[in-house]
N, C-alpha and C positions, 0 to 999 in steps of 0.2 A: 548406475552400473556401467561397466565397460565390457570389452570382449564380446559384444553382441554377435559378432560374426563367427565366433568359435563354435566348437561342438563337443559333446560328451559321447564317449563310447562305452556302452554297457556290454560286457561279455559274460554270458552265463546261460541260465536255464529258462525254458519256456514250457509250461505245463497246462494241461486242462485240470481245473479244480472241480472235483465232484463234492459238493458241500451238503451236509445234513445238519440242520438247526434243530436242536432238541432241548428239553428242559435241563437235562444233566447228561454227563458222560456215563456210558455203561461200565460196570465193573467187569473184570475178566470173566468170560463165560456167560455174561448176562446180555439180554436183548432189551433195548429201550425203544418203545414204539411211540408214535404220535409226532414224529419229526417232520420237517419240511425239507424237500430236496431242491437244490438249485445248482446249475452248472455255470462256471465262470472260466475265463482265461486267467492263468496265474503263472507261477514259476518266479523265483526271486529276480532273475535277470530281466524278464519281460515286465514284471511289476515295476522294477526300478526304472526301466526305459519309459514306461507310461508316465510315471511321476516326473521324470526329467523333462519330457517333451511338453507335458501339460503345464509345467512351471516356466515355460517360455524359452527353452534352449534346444537348438538343433541336436537331435539324438540319433546315433547309429547303433543298431543292435547286431551283435555277432553271437551266433550259437548254432547248435545242430538240432534239427527238427525232423521228425519222421515224415516219410512220403506217404501220408495217410490223411483221412478226413479231418482228424483232430489237428494235424499239422497245417492243412490248408486253411482251417478256421483261424489258427494262430497267426499265420502270415498275413492273411487278409485283414483281420481285425487290428493288428499292430500297424499295418500299413495305413489303414484308415485313420489311425491316431496321428499320422504324420511322421512316424518313425521310419528311418531309412533301413529297409530290410534287404537291401541288395547284397549284403555280405553274409546272409544266413546260408548254411549248408543243409541241403535236404538229404536224408539218409534213407535209401530204399530198403535196407535190411532191418533197421531198428524201429520200433514204434515210437511215437511222440510220448513225452513224459506225462504221467498222470499222478495227481495227488488226491487222496481221499481225506476229507477234512470234517471233523466233528466240531460243532460250535455249541456251547451251552448258553443258558439264558443270561449269563453275565458277560457274554461276548468272548470268553476264553476259548482256546482251540486246542485240538490234538490232531496231528497231521502224520499221514504215512504216504511216502512217495515212491513210485516206480519210475526212475529217471529215464529209462529208455535211451533215445538218441542223444540226450543231453550229455551222457557220460561217455560218448564216443568222439567228442571234439578233440582232435589231436594237435600236438605242438606244430606239426608240419602244416596243418590247415591254418593255424594262427600265423605262422611265418608268411603265408601268402597275403596276410592283411597288414604287413609291417608298416606301410606308409600311412594307412588310416589310423593305426594305433599311435605311431610316433608323433603325428601332427595334431592329435586331439588336445583340447584344453584340460580335460579330466577323463580319467578312465576308472571304471568300477568293475570289480570281479568278485563273485561269491564262490562258495565251495561246492556247487552242484555240477561242476565240470572236473575232469581229472587234475590231480595235483601237478603233474608234469606240464600240463597245458597252462595252468595258472603261472607256473614259473616262467614259461616262455613269454607270456603276456608281459610280465613285469620286466623281464630282460629287455624286450623290445622297447617298452615304454620308457625305460631308463635312458635310452639313447636320444630321447626328445625332451622337451620342456613340459612334461605332462604331470598334472596332479594325480598321483597314483593312490587309489582308495581300495582297500580290501575289506570285504564283509565276510568274516570267516564263519559262515553258517551254510549248512549244518557243520558244526565244528568237528574237525579231524586233525591228526598231527600235521603241522605245517613246517616244512624245512626252513631253517634259519635263513637260507639264501633268498627265500621269498620275502621274509619280513625285513631283511636288510634293504630291500628295494622299495618298500611301501612307505608312503608319506603319512597316510591317515588310515587307521584301522577303526572300524565301527562295529561294535558288538554289544550284546546285552550283558547283564551282570553275571549270569550263570556261565556264559561263554568266556567272559573275562577270567573268572576264577579257574575254569577248566583249562584254558590256554596257559595260564600261569603254572598249573600243575604239570601240563604236558612238557614244559621246558625244565621241569625239575626244580623250580624256584621254591624256596622255603615259604610255607604258608604264614600269612600274617596273623598275629594274635589280636590285632585290632578288629573292630566291628564297624558295620555301617559304612558311612562315607570315608572314614579313615582307612578302612580295609581296601576300598576301591582305589583310593589314591596311592596307597602303598603298593598294591598289585600293579597298577598302571605304571608306576615309577620303575618297577623291576622290568616290565615288558618293554618300556621305552628304551632301556639300555641296549635292546637289540637293534636300535637305529631308527625307530619310528618317531616321526615328528609329533604327531597328535594321536592320542587314544581317546575315542569318544565312547563312553559307556552309557547306553540307553537304559532307563530305569522305569519304563512304562509310565504309570500315573505320577511318578515322582520326578519326571523330567530326564535330564542327562547330566553327566559330568565330562567336561573336556579337559584332558590332561596334556599340557604342553611339555613334551619331552626335552626340548632344547632349553627352555627357561625354567624347567622344574617347578611349574606352578599350574593351577587349575582354575576353571570357571564352572559354576553351576548354572544350568538353564532350567528353570522350573517348567513343568508341564502345565497346560491349560486345563481347567476343570470342565470336563464334559461327561455325559453319560454314554459309555461305549455300547455300540450295538454289535460290532464285529471287528475284532482286532487283527484278523488275517490281513497281511499286507501292510500293516502300520509301520513296521520296521523298514520295509522296502520303500514305502512312501518317503520316510525320513531320509534314506540314503540317496534316492533318486533326486530329491529336491536339494539336498546338500551338494551333490555333484553339480547340479545345474547352476546353483547360486555361486559356487566357487569358480566355476568356469566363466561366469559373467563378472568376475572381479570382486565379489563380496569378501569381506574378512571372514575368518573361520567362525567367529562368534555370531556375526549377523547371519551367515549361511546356516548355522545350527538353529538360530531363532526362526528363520523362514521354514526350515525342515520341521521344527517342533510345532509350529502353527499348522502346517500342512497335515501332519500326522493327526493332530487333534480334530481336524475336519474329517479325515479318512475314517477314523474309528466310529464315527456316527452314521456310517453308511455300510450296506452289505456288499460283499464281494471285494476282491483284492484290487484289480485294475479299475473296475467301475467306481470304486470309492475315491480314487486319486483326485484331488482338487486341481482346478485350473489356476493360473497365475492371478487372474482378477479376483478369485475367491480368497486366495491367500492374502493378497494386498488389502482387500476389504476388511478381513479379520484383523490384520496388523493395524489398520487405521483405527478400528474400534478399540484396540489395546493402546490407547494414546501413550506414546513414549516408549513402547516396547522395543522398537528399533530406533536409535537416535538418528 
């Protein structure tokens, strides 16, 4: 690997996750008892930052966090991970973000989020971080901050030689000016099809893998180099918009305990490996292995594997990465 001295910037959300593990999800109006409660640090941005730093790359987190006890806990714990938290903005008016998460016995989840301070991060505050953003090796943004702020991030990043990654989750309408500046978009199958519809593209009559490729090809016309569609236990598909071809990376077979944060783990490790000079295919393989470890553990940030764990697993998968 090269570029060991570079760094990743993650811009986005940090939340407190209030998790209940129960046998099944309640139906509307129903109460399901007998669950177990656990509290974790979460939020897509913070999760991705932990995945990035643990996989061996210097990581800077930029976001807005409430000036409250939850916020103190977030800053302290992320700093303990080794993440640079010097560029976080504390908001005395808004509470820190909170997510209520239900997890069933299969490890599937349902999430409701009160974003709080996350959604008050302004373009002006991002402009004050111009040098940090412009000089990064890779930058990741999700959709848990305002759209105009995301646009400002990619405008600034486009002035440097930065690998620009967008994770459009939770999905909402995205201005084409943002996608024109993005190098890599990482989303799940449902988000891929919804994004396709948001831009008014004609639905594909194909099914399965062919539908994903057709949809990715349409979206790639907006100027995106790579579209990575994560498919859970079926792995992922990387569509190369410039060469009009694709690669499939299968998932590893594991028994999931908790899938919360698995997608964030994938994205954080992907950014980390790309910033260290890995090819897109090998970076995705590292990210796939990391996610397969994360889903076997409870909690989002706590589940993120360290570089030595990822490397050990890759070694066991003799020939997985050439």
